[in-house]
Each structure stands twice: as structure tokens, then as C-alpha cells.
PyMOL Python script that loads the backbone (N, CA, C, O; Angstrom):
from pymol import cmd

cmd.read_pdbstr("""\
ATOM      1  N   MET A   1       0.821  -1.187   0.000  1.00  0.00           N
ATOM      2  CA  MET A   1       0.000   0.000   0.000  1.00  0.00           C
ATOM      3  C   MET A   1       0.867   1.254   0.000  1.00  0.00           C
ATOM      4  O   MET A   1       0.642   2.164  -0.797  1.00  0.00           O
ATOM      5  N   SER A   2       1.871   1.306   0.902  1.00  0.00           N
ATOM      6  CA  SER A   2       2.706   2.499   0.973  1.00  0.00           C
ATOM      7  C   SER A   2       3.560   2.649  -0.287  1.00  0.00           C
ATOM      8  O   SER A   2       3.935   3.759  -0.664  1.00  0.00           O
ATOM      9  N   SER A   3       3.861   1.522  -0.932  1.00  0.00           N
ATOM     10  CA  SER A   3       4.629   1.572  -2.172  1.00  0.00           C
ATOM     11  C   SER A   3       3.814   2.277  -3.269  1.00  0.00           C
ATOM     12  O   SER A   3       4.365   3.048  -4.055  1.00  0.00           O
ATOM     13  N   HIS A   4       2.518   2.012  -3.317  1.00  0.00           N
ATOM     14  CA  HIS A   4       1.659   2.646  -4.311  1.00  0.00           C
ATOM     15  C   HIS A   4       1.516   4.145  -4.029  1.00  0.00           C
ATOM     16  O   HIS A   4       1.511   4.962  -4.949  1.00  0.00           O
ATOM     17  N   LEU A   5       1.403   4.486  -2.765  1.00  0.00           N
ATOM     18  CA  LEU A   5       1.300   5.902  -2.400  1.00  0.00           C
ATOM     19  C   LEU A   5       2.583   6.655  -2.746  1.00  0.00           C
ATOM     20  O   LEU A   5       2.545   7.784  -3.235  1.00  0.00           O
ATOM     21  N   ALA A   6       3.713   6.012  -2.482  1.00  0.00           N
ATOM     22  CA  ALA A   6       4.992   6.641  -2.807  1.00  0.00           C
ATOM     23  C   ALA A   6       5.124   6.835  -4.314  1.00  0.00           C
ATOM     24  O   ALA A   6       5.578   7.879  -4.782  1.00  0.00           O
ATOM     25  N   MET A   7       4.718   5.806  -5.072  1.00  0.00           N
ATOM     26  CA  MET A   7       4.789   5.905  -6.529  1.00  0.00           C
ATOM     27  C   MET A   7       3.857   7.014  -7.030  1.00  0.00           C
ATOM     28  O   MET A   7       4.235   7.778  -7.919  1.00  0.00           O
ATOM     29  N   LEU A   8       2.661   7.109  -6.479  1.00  0.00           N
ATOM     30  CA  LEU A   8       1.721   8.163  -6.850  1.00  0.00           C
ATOM     31  C   LEU A   8       2.270   9.532  -6.487  1.00  0.00           C
ATOM     32  O   LEU A   8       2.146  10.479  -7.264  1.00  0.00           O
ATOM     33  N   TYR A   9       2.876   9.642  -5.311  1.00  0.00           N
ATOM     34  CA  TYR A   9       3.459  10.906  -4.864  1.00  0.00           C
ATOM     35  C   TYR A   9       4.572  11.353  -5.810  1.00  0.00           C
ATOM     36  O   TYR A   9       4.575  12.497  -6.266  1.00  0.00           O
ATOM     37  N   TRP A  10       5.502  10.472  -6.103  1.00  0.00           N
ATOM     38  CA  TRP A  10       6.628  10.833  -6.966  1.00  0.00           C
ATOM     39  C   TRP A  10       6.180  11.103  -8.403  1.00  0.00           C
ATOM     40  O   TRP A  10       6.754  11.954  -9.082  1.00  0.00           O
ATOM     41  N   SER A  11       5.169  10.390  -8.861  1.00  0.00           N
ATOM     42  CA  SER A  11       4.632  10.655 -10.206  1.00  0.00           C
ATOM     43  C   SER A  11       4.011  12.045 -10.251  1.00  0.00           C
ATOM     44  O   SER A  11       4.213  12.787 -11.212  1.00  0.00           O
ATOM     45  N   GLY A  12       3.262  12.397  -9.219  1.00  0.00           N
ATOM     46  CA  GLY A  12       2.675  13.732  -9.154  1.00  0.00           C
ATOM     47  C   GLY A  12       3.735  14.811  -9.095  1.00  0.00           C
ATOM     48  O   GLY A  12       3.616  15.847  -9.749  1.00  0.00           O
ATOM     49  N   MET A  13       4.773  14.568  -8.312  1.00  0.00           N
ATOM     50  CA  MET A  13       5.861  15.549  -8.221  1.00  0.00           C
ATOM     51  C   MET A  13       6.565  15.706  -9.571  1.00  0.00           C
ATOM     52  O   MET A  13       6.949  16.815  -9.942  1.00  0.00           O
ATOM     53  N   LEU A  14       6.734  14.611 -10.302  1.00  0.00           N
ATOM     54  CA  LEU A  14       7.369  14.673 -11.620  1.00  0.00           C
ATOM     55  C   LEU A  14       6.516  15.493 -12.588  1.00  0.00           C
ATOM     56  O   LEU A  14       7.051  16.294 -13.354  1.00  0.00           O
ATOM     57  N   VAL A  15       5.194  15.300 -12.560  1.00  0.00           N
ATOM     58  CA  VAL A  15       4.300  16.065 -13.427  1.00  0.00           C
ATOM     59  C   VAL A  15       4.354  17.545 -13.067  1.00  0.00           C
ATOM     60  O   VAL A  15       4.436  18.398 -13.951  1.00  0.00           O
ATOM     61  N   LEU A  16       4.309  17.851 -11.780  1.00  0.00           N
ATOM     62  CA  LEU A  16       4.385  19.249 -11.358  1.00  0.00           C
ATOM     63  C   LEU A  16       5.720  19.877 -11.744  1.00  0.00           C
ATOM     64  O   LEU A  16       5.766  21.034 -12.161  1.00  0.00           O
ATOM     65  N   PHE A  17       6.815  19.111 -11.607  1.00  0.00           N
ATOM     66  CA  PHE A  17       8.121  19.627 -11.998  1.00  0.00           C
ATOM     67  C   PHE A  17       8.164  19.913 -13.496  1.00  0.00           C
ATOM     68  O   PHE A  17       8.747  20.912 -13.917  1.00  0.00           O
ATOM     69  N   PHE A  18       7.554  19.046 -14.302  1.00  0.00           N
ATOM     70  CA  PHE A  18       7.531  19.256 -15.743  1.00  0.00           C
ATOM     71  C   PHE A  18       6.848  20.578 -16.084  1.00  0.00           C
ATOM     72  O   PHE A  18       7.376  21.357 -16.877  1.00  0.00           O
ATOM     73  N   PHE A  19       5.681  20.839 -15.496  1.00  0.00           N
ATOM     74  CA  PHE A  19       4.970  22.072 -15.800  1.00  0.00           C
ATOM     75  C   PHE A  19       5.690  23.296 -15.235  1.00  0.00           C
ATOM     76  O   PHE A  19       5.627  24.377 -15.820  1.00  0.00           O
ATOM     77  N   TRP A  20       6.372  23.132 -14.106  1.00  0.00           N
ATOM     78  CA  TRP A  20       7.147  24.227 -13.528  1.00  0.00           C
ATOM     79  C   TRP A  20       8.300  24.590 -14.468  1.00  0.00           C
ATOM     80  O   TRP A  20       8.515  25.763 -14.776  1.00  0.00           O
ATOM     81  N   ALA A  21       9.041  23.568 -14.920  1.00  0.00           N
ATOM     82  CA  ALA A  21      10.162  23.809 -15.833  1.00  0.00           C
ATOM     83  C   ALA A  21       9.658  24.380 -17.162  1.00  0.00           C
ATOM     84  O   ALA A  21      10.281  25.280 -17.725  1.00  0.00           O
ATOM     85  N   TYR A  22       8.540  23.864 -17.662  1.00  0.00           N
ATOM     86  CA  TYR A  22       7.965  24.364 -18.913  1.00  0.00           C
ATOM     87  C   TYR A  22       7.590  25.835 -18.771  1.00  0.00           C
ATOM     88  O   TYR A  22       7.801  26.619 -19.696  1.00  0.00           O
ATOM     89  N   GLY A  23       7.045  26.212 -17.635  1.00  0.00           N
ATOM     90  CA  GLY A  23       6.673  27.603 -17.400  1.00  0.00           C
ATOM     91  C   GLY A  23       7.873  28.526 -17.395  1.00  0.00           C
ATOM     92  O   GLY A  23       7.829  29.619 -17.959  1.00  0.00           O
ATOM     93  N   ILE A  24       8.946  28.086 -16.756  1.00  0.00           N
ATOM     94  CA  ILE A  24      10.165  28.907 -16.719  1.00  0.00           C
ATOM     95  C   ILE A  24      10.735  29.079 -18.127  1.00  0.00           C
ATOM     96  O   ILE A  24      11.085  30.190 -18.527  1.00  0.00           O
ATOM     97  N   VAL A  25      10.828  27.985 -18.872  1.00  0.00           N
ATOM     98  CA  VAL A  25      11.365  28.056 -20.240  1.00  0.00           C
ATOM     99  C   VAL A  25      10.470  28.925 -21.116  1.00  0.00           C
ATOM    100  O   VAL A  25      10.967  29.719 -21.914  1.00  0.00           O
ATOM    101  N   SER A  26       9.170  28.782 -20.976  1.00  0.00           N
ATOM    102  CA  SER A  26       8.238  29.592 -21.761  1.00  0.00           C
ATOM    103  C   SER A  26       8.392  31.073 -21.435  1.00  0.00           C
ATOM    104  O   SER A  26       8.363  31.911 -22.336  1.00  0.00           O
ATOM    105  N   PHE A  27       8.553  31.400 -20.168  1.00  0.00           N
ATOM    106  CA  PHE A  27       8.744  32.793 -19.761  1.00  0.00           C
ATOM    107  C   PHE A  27      10.032  33.362 -20.341  1.00  0.00           C
ATOM    108  O   PHE A  27      10.044  34.493 -20.825  1.00  0.00           O
ATOM    109  N   ILE A  28      11.108  32.596 -20.297  1.00  0.00           N
ATOM    110  CA  ILE A  28      12.395  33.060 -20.839  1.00  0.00           C
ATOM    111  C   ILE A  28      12.283  33.284 -22.351  1.00  0.00           C
ATOM    112  O   ILE A  28      12.788  34.278 -22.873  1.00  0.00           O
ATOM    113  N   LEU A  29      11.627  32.366 -23.045  1.00  0.00           N
ATOM    114  CA  LEU A  29      11.473  32.532 -24.493  1.00  0.00           C
ATOM    115  C   LEU A  29      10.584  33.724 -24.824  1.00  0.00           C
ATOM    116  O   LEU A  29      10.829  34.416 -25.812  1.00  0.00           O
ATOM    117  N   ASP A  30       9.547  33.976 -24.009  1.00  0.00           N
ATOM    118  CA  ASP A  30       8.719  35.162 -24.219  1.00  0.00           C
ATOM    119  C   ASP A  30       9.539  36.432 -24.032  1.00  0.00           C
ATOM    120  O   ASP A  30       9.410  37.383 -24.802  1.00  0.00           O
ATOM    121  N   LEU A  31      10.383  36.440 -23.004  1.00  0.00           N
ATOM    122  CA  LEU A  31      11.255  37.600 -22.798  1.00  0.00           C
ATOM    123  C   LEU A  31      12.141  37.822 -24.015  1.00  0.00           C
ATOM    124  O   LEU A  31      12.258  38.935 -24.528  1.00  0.00           O
ATOM    125  N   LYS A  32      12.764  36.730 -24.464  1.00  0.00           N
ATOM    126  CA  LYS A  32      13.716  36.837 -25.570  1.00  0.00           C
ATOM    127  C   LYS A  32      13.048  37.235 -26.880  1.00  0.00           C
ATOM    128  O   LYS A  32      13.602  38.035 -27.634  1.00  0.00           O
ATOM    129  N   ASN A  33      11.874  36.695 -27.160  1.00  0.00           N
ATOM    130  CA  ASN A  33      11.269  36.871 -28.472  1.00  0.00           C
ATOM    131  C   ASN A  33      10.217  37.970 -28.553  1.00  0.00           C
ATOM    132  O   ASN A  33       9.915  38.435 -29.652  1.00  0.00           O
ATOM    133  N   LYS A  34       9.649  38.400 -27.433  1.00  0.00           N
ATOM    134  CA  LYS A  34       8.565  39.383 -27.491  1.00  0.00           C
ATOM    135  C   LYS A  34       8.849  40.623 -26.665  1.00  0.00           C
ATOM    136  O   LYS A  34       8.756  41.740 -27.176  1.00  0.00           O
ATOM    137  N   ILE A  35       9.185  40.450 -25.426  1.00  0.00           N
ATOM    138  CA  ILE A  35       9.271  41.593 -24.521  1.00  0.00           C
ATOM    139  C   ILE A  35      10.504  42.437 -24.795  1.00  0.00           C
ATOM    140  O   ILE A  35      10.395  43.656 -24.931  1.00  0.00           O
ATOM    141  N   VAL A  36      11.671  41.819 -24.878  1.00  0.00           N
ATOM    142  CA  VAL A  36      12.902  42.587 -25.114  1.00  0.00           C
ATOM    143  C   VAL A  36      12.868  43.284 -26.476  1.00  0.00           C
ATOM    144  O   VAL A  36      13.181  44.473 -26.537  1.00  0.00           O
ATOM    145  N   PRO A  37      12.501  42.602 -27.580  1.00  0.00           N
ATOM    146  CA  PRO A  37      12.406  43.326 -28.854  1.00  0.00           C
ATOM    147  C   PRO A  37      11.364  44.447 -28.826  1.00  0.00           C
ATOM    148  O   PRO A  37      11.550  45.488 -29.457  1.00  0.00           O
ATOM    149  N   GLY A  38      10.270  44.231 -28.095  1.00  0.00           N
ATOM    150  CA  GLY A  38       9.263  45.285 -27.976  1.00  0.00           C
ATOM    151  C   GLY A  38       9.801  46.510 -27.268  1.00  0.00           C
ATOM    152  O   GLY A  38       9.530  47.637 -27.680  1.00  0.00           O
ATOM    153  N   ILE A  39      10.565  46.298 -26.202  1.00  0.00           N
ATOM    154  CA  ILE A  39      11.169  47.416 -25.473  1.00  0.00           C
ATOM    155  C   ILE A  39      12.170  48.137 -26.364  1.00  0.00           C
ATOM    156  O   ILE A  39      12.212  49.367 -26.384  1.00  0.00           O
ATOM    157  N   ILE A  40      12.970  47.384 -27.093  1.00  0.00           N
ATOM    158  CA  ILE A  40      13.963  47.997 -27.980  1.00  0.00           C
ATOM    159  C   ILE A  40      13.268  48.818 -29.060  1.00  0.00           C
ATOM    160  O   ILE A  40      13.685  49.938 -29.356  1.00  0.00           O
ATOM    161  N   GLN A  41      12.213  48.266 -29.648  1.00  0.00           N
ATOM    162  CA  GLN A  41      11.476  48.994 -30.687  1.00  0.00           C
ATOM    163  C   GLN A  41      10.827  50.243 -30.111  1.00  0.00           C
ATOM    164  O   GLN A  41      10.824  51.286 -30.765  1.00  0.00           O
ATOM    165  N   TYR A  42      10.284  50.164 -28.916  1.00  0.00           N
ATOM    166  CA  TYR A  42       9.665  51.321 -28.267  1.00  0.00           C
ATOM    167  C   TYR A  42      10.695  52.421 -28.039  1.00  0.00           C
ATOM    168  O   TYR A  42      10.441  53.588 -28.339  1.00  0.00           O
ATOM    169  N   ARG A  43      11.863  52.044 -27.505  1.00  0.00           N
ATOM    170  CA  ARG A  43      12.910  53.037 -27.246  1.00  0.00           C
ATOM    171  C   ARG A  43      13.424  53.648 -28.541  1.00  0.00           C
ATOM    172  O   ARG A  43      13.713  54.843 -28.596  1.00  0.00           O
ATOM    173  N   ARG A  44      13.537  52.828 -29.587  1.00  0.00           N
ATOM    174  CA  ARG A  44      13.985  53.329 -30.878  1.00  0.00           C
ATOM    175  C   ARG A  44      12.981  54.334 -31.434  1.00  0.00           C
ATOM    176  O   ARG A  44      13.368  55.367 -31.980  1.00  0.00           O
ATOM    177  N   GLY A  45      11.704  54.032 -31.296  1.00  0.00           N
ATOM    178  CA  GLY A  45      10.663  54.937 -31.761  1.00  0.00           C
ATOM    179  C   GLY A  45      10.652  56.239 -30.981  1.00  0.00           C
ATOM    180  O   GLY A  45      10.484  57.310 -31.564  1.00  0.00           O
ATOM    181  N   ARG A  46      10.829  56.159 -29.658  1.00  0.00           N
ATOM    182  CA  ARG A  46      10.873  57.371 -28.835  1.00  0.00           C
ATOM    183  C   ARG A  46      12.064  58.245 -29.226  1.00  0.00           C
ATOM    184  O   ARG A  46      11.954  59.469 -29.299  1.00  0.00           O
ATOM    185  N   ARG A  47      13.197  57.603 -29.473  1.00  0.00           N
ATOM    186  CA  ARG A  47      14.393  58.338 -29.880  1.00  0.00           C
ATOM    187  C   ARG A  47      14.167  59.021 -31.222  1.00  0.00           C
ATOM    188  O   ARG A  47      14.567  60.168 -31.422  1.00  0.00           O
ATOM    189  N   ARG A  48      13.518  58.298 -32.145  1.00  0.00           N
ATOM    190  CA  ARG A  48      13.232  58.862 -33.471  1.00  0.00           C
ATOM    191  C   ARG A  48      12.270  60.046 -33.356  1.00  0.00           C
ATOM    192  O   ARG A  48      12.460  61.067 -34.017  1.00  0.00           O
ATOM    193  N   GLU A  49      11.240  59.911 -32.519  1.00  0.00           N
ATOM    194  CA  GLU A  49      10.289  61.007 -32.318  1.00  0.00           C
ATOM    195  C   GLU A  49      10.963  62.222 -31.691  1.00  0.00           C
ATOM    196  O   GLU A  49      10.673  63.360 -32.061  1.00  0.00           O
ATOM    197  N   LYS A  50      11.860  61.979 -30.746  1.00  0.00           N
ATOM    198  CA  LYS A  50      12.564  63.083 -30.099  1.00  0.00           C
ATOM    199  C   LYS A  50      13.438  63.816 -31.114  1.00  0.00           C
ATOM    200  O   LYS A  50      13.460  65.046 -31.140  1.00  0.00           O
ATOM    201  N   ALA A  51      14.154  63.071 -31.945  1.00  0.00           N
ATOM    202  CA  ALA A  51      15.003  63.691 -32.966  1.00  0.00           C
ATOM    203  C   ALA A  51      14.152  64.472 -33.965  1.00  0.00           C
ATOM    204  O   ALA A  51      14.533  65.564 -34.388  1.00  0.00           O
ATOM    205  N   LYS A  52      13.011  63.919 -34.339  1.00  0.00           N
ATOM    206  CA  LYS A  52      12.113  64.602 -35.271  1.00  0.00           C
ATOM    207  C   LYS A  52      11.587  65.899 -34.661  1.00  0.00           C
ATOM    208  O   LYS A  52      11.504  66.920 -35.342  1.00  0.00           O
ATOM    209  N   GLN A  53      11.233  65.855 -33.379  1.00  0.00           N
ATOM    210  CA  GLN A  53      10.731  67.045 -32.691  1.00  0.00           C
ATOM    211  C   GLN A  53      11.824  68.111 -32.586  1.00  0.00           C
ATOM    212  O   GLN A  53      11.558  69.295 -32.794  1.00  0.00           O
ATOM    213  N   GLU A  54      13.054  67.694 -32.263  1.00  0.00           N
ATOM    214  CA  GLU A  54      14.154  68.654 -32.186  1.00  0.00           C
ATOM    215  C   GLU A  54      14.415  69.288 -33.546  1.00  0.00           C
ATOM    216  O   GLU A  54      14.658  70.491 -33.642  1.00  0.00           O
ATOM    217  N   HIS A  55      14.366  68.473 -34.599  1.00  0.00           N
ATOM    218  CA  HIS A  55      14.569  68.996 -35.945  1.00  0.00           C
ATOM    219  C   HIS A  55      13.474  70.011 -36.298  1.00  0.00           C
ATOM    220  O   HIS A  55      13.752  71.053 -36.893  1.00  0.00           O
ATOM    221  N   GLU A  56      12.252  69.701 -35.933  1.00  0.00           N
ATOM    222  CA  GLU A  56      11.127  70.605 -36.193  1.00  0.00           C
ATOM    223  C   GLU A  56      11.298  71.918 -35.418  1.00  0.00           C
ATOM    224  O   GLU A  56      11.038  72.993 -35.959  1.00  0.00           O
ATOM    225  N   GLU A  57      11.730  71.835 -34.164  1.00  0.00           N
ATOM    226  CA  GLU A  57      11.941  73.039 -33.367  1.00  0.00           C
ATOM    227  C   GLU A  57      13.056  73.907 -33.950  1.00  0.00           C
ATOM    228  O   GLU A  57      12.946  75.132 -33.977  1.00  0.00           O
ATOM    229  N   GLU A  58      14.129  73.263 -34.416  1.00  0.00           N
ATOM    230  CA  GLU A  58      15.217  74.014 -35.036  1.00  0.00           C
ATOM    231  C   GLU A  58      14.729  74.712 -36.313  1.00  0.00           C
ATOM    232  O   GLU A  58      15.086  75.861 -36.575  1.00  0.00           O
ATOM    233  N   ARG A  59      13.926  74.020 -37.088  1.00  0.00           N
ATOM    234  CA  ARG A  59      13.396  74.599 -38.319  1.00  0.00           C
ATOM    235  C   ARG A  59      12.498  75.800 -37.991  1.00  0.00           C
ATOM    236  O   ARG A  59      12.592  76.841 -38.641  1.00  0.00           O
ATOM    237  N   GLU A  60      11.639  75.655 -36.994  1.00  0.00           N
ATOM    238  CA  GLU A  60      10.773  76.762 -36.605  1.00  0.00           C
ATOM    239  C   GLU A  60      11.583  77.941 -36.077  1.00  0.00           C
ATOM    240  O   GLU A  60      11.248  79.095 -36.342  1.00  0.00           O
ATOM    241  N   GLU A  61      12.644  77.652 -35.333  1.00  0.00           N
ATOM    242  CA  GLU A  61      13.502  78.728 -34.799  1.00  0.00           C
ATOM    243  C   GLU A  61      14.182  79.476 -35.951  1.00  0.00           C
ATOM    244  O   GLU A  61      14.270  80.703 -35.919  1.00  0.00           O
ATOM    245  N   ARG A  62      14.662  78.752 -36.962  1.00  0.00           N
ATOM    246  CA  ARG A  62      15.281  79.393 -38.118  1.00  0.00           C
ATOM    247  C   ARG A  62      14.268  80.239 -38.864  1.00  0.00           C
ATOM    248  O   ARG A  62      14.587  81.335 -39.326  1.00  0.00           O
ATOM    249  N   GLU A  63      13.032  79.730 -38.985  1.00  0.00           N
ATOM    250  CA  GLU A  63      11.993  80.511 -39.677  1.00  0.00           C
ATOM    251  C   GLU A  63      11.687  81.796 -38.908  1.00  0.00           C
ATOM    252  O   GLU A  63      11.491  82.844 -39.523  1.00  0.00           O
ATOM    253  N   LYS A  64      11.642  81.736 -37.587  1.00  0.00           N
ATOM    254  CA  LYS A  64      11.381  82.911 -36.794  1.00  0.00           C
ATOM    255  C   LYS A  64      12.509  83.935 -36.919  1.00  0.00           C
ATOM    256  O   LYS A  64      12.256  85.139 -36.918  1.00  0.00           O
ATOM    257  N   GLN A  65      13.738  83.465 -37.026  1.00  0.00           N
ATOM    258  CA  GLN A  65      14.880  84.375 -37.159  1.00  0.00           C
ATOM    259  C   GLN A  65      14.884  85.055 -38.524  1.00  0.00           C
ATOM    260  O   GLN A  65      15.385  86.172 -38.655  1.00  0.00           O
ATOM    261  N   LEU A  66      14.335  84.402 -39.534  1.00  0.00           N
ATOM    262  CA  LEU A  66      14.315  84.997 -40.865  1.00  0.00           C
ATOM    263  C   LEU A  66      13.314  86.137 -40.961  1.00  0.00           C
ATOM    264  O   LEU A  66      13.503  87.055 -41.759  1.00  0.00           O
ATOM    265  N   TYR A  67      12.246  86.096 -40.159  1.00  0.00           N
ATOM    266  CA  TYR A  67      11.210  87.128 -40.245  1.00  0.00           C
ATOM    267  C   TYR A  67      11.369  88.186 -39.229  1.00  0.00           C
ATOM    268  O   TYR A  67      10.570  89.121 -39.181  1.00  0.00           O
TER     269      TYR A  67
END
""", "prot")
cmd.dss("prot")
cmd.show_as("cartoon", "prot")
cmd.util.cbc("prot")
cmd.orient("prot")
């Protein structure tokens, strides 16, 4: 009887360990493939918008100096 309980216990622990490890690997792959590239793209876009805004401000300043 105790042998069956031990086998059931260890089988359950093995199944739980599998899903735990799968969750960790899935999270790492999500970070690598979705979250980090998204952050990089967001920062790149913000940098591009900032440069565009600075260029626009410089152009407006030059126009004001001409008049």
C-alpha cells in the first residue's frame, strides 16, 4: 500500500516539476522573443520622435529668425 502511495506521490511531483520547468522556459522565451524586442522597438521609436521634434523646433527657430 505504501509503495503505491509513494509511486503516486513521486509521479505527481514529476508532473508538477515538468509544468514548472515548462513555465520557466516559456517565460524566458517570451522575454527573448517578445518583450525585449518590444522594449527595444519602443525606445527606438521614442528616440526617433525626439530627434524629429528637435529637428522641427530648429526649423521653426530658423523661420522665426528669418522674419
